[in-house]
C-alpha positions in Angstrom: 153.0 32.8 74.5 150.7 31.0 77.0 151.5 33.5 79.7 150.7 36.5 77.5 147.3 35.0 76.5 146.2 34.6 80.1 147.3 38.2 81.0 145.5 39.8 78.1 142.0 39.5 79.6 143.3 40.9 82.8 144.8 43.8 81.0 141.6 44.4 79.1 139.6 44.5 82.4 142.1 46.9 83.9 142.0 49.1 80.8 138.2 49.1 80.9 138.1 50.1 84.6 140.6 52.9 83.9 138.5 54.2 81.0 135.4 54.2 83.3 137.4 56.1 85.9 138.6 58.6 83.3 135.0 59.3 82.2 134.0 59.8 85.8 136.9 62.2 86.4 136.0 64.1 83.3 132.4 64.5 84.5 133.6 65.6 87.9 135.9 68.2 86.3 133.1 69.6 84.2 130.9 69.8 87.2 133.6 71.5 89.2 134.3 74.0 86.5 130.6 74.8 86.2 130.3 75.3 89.9 133.4 77.5 89.9 131.9 79.7 87.2 128.7 80.1 89.3 130.6 81.0 92.4 132.7 83.5 90.6 129.6 85.0 89.1 127.9 85.3 92.6 131.1 86.8 94.1 131.3 89.4 91.3 127.7 90.4 91.8 128.1 90.7 95.5 131.2 92.7 95.1 129.5 95.1 92.8 126.8 95.6 95.4 129.2 96.7 98.1 129.7 100.4 98.7 133.1 101.8 97.8 135.7 101.6 100.6 135.9 104.6 102.9 139.0 106.8 102.7 141.4 105.7 105.5 142.5 108.4 107.9 146.2 108.5 108.9 147.1 107.8 112.5 148.6 111.3 112.8 145.2 112.9 112.0 143.6 110.8 114.7 146.0 111.9 117.4 145.7 115.6 116.3 142.0 115.4 116.8 142.3 113.8 120.3 144.6 116.5 121.7 
């Protein structure tokens, strides 16, 4: 019983540190998700501003024009 009583404060300290780390990680995850949403929004806006892709010519048509 004596050994268990001396280890309890150590366990409490470890648990407290782990809880603090969990809170920090939750905060970082929320920030990362917020940034991801912002980046995706910017990407979508920029994609919509692009002109539609040009129709690709076949290589055969290129060689016919060059003859």
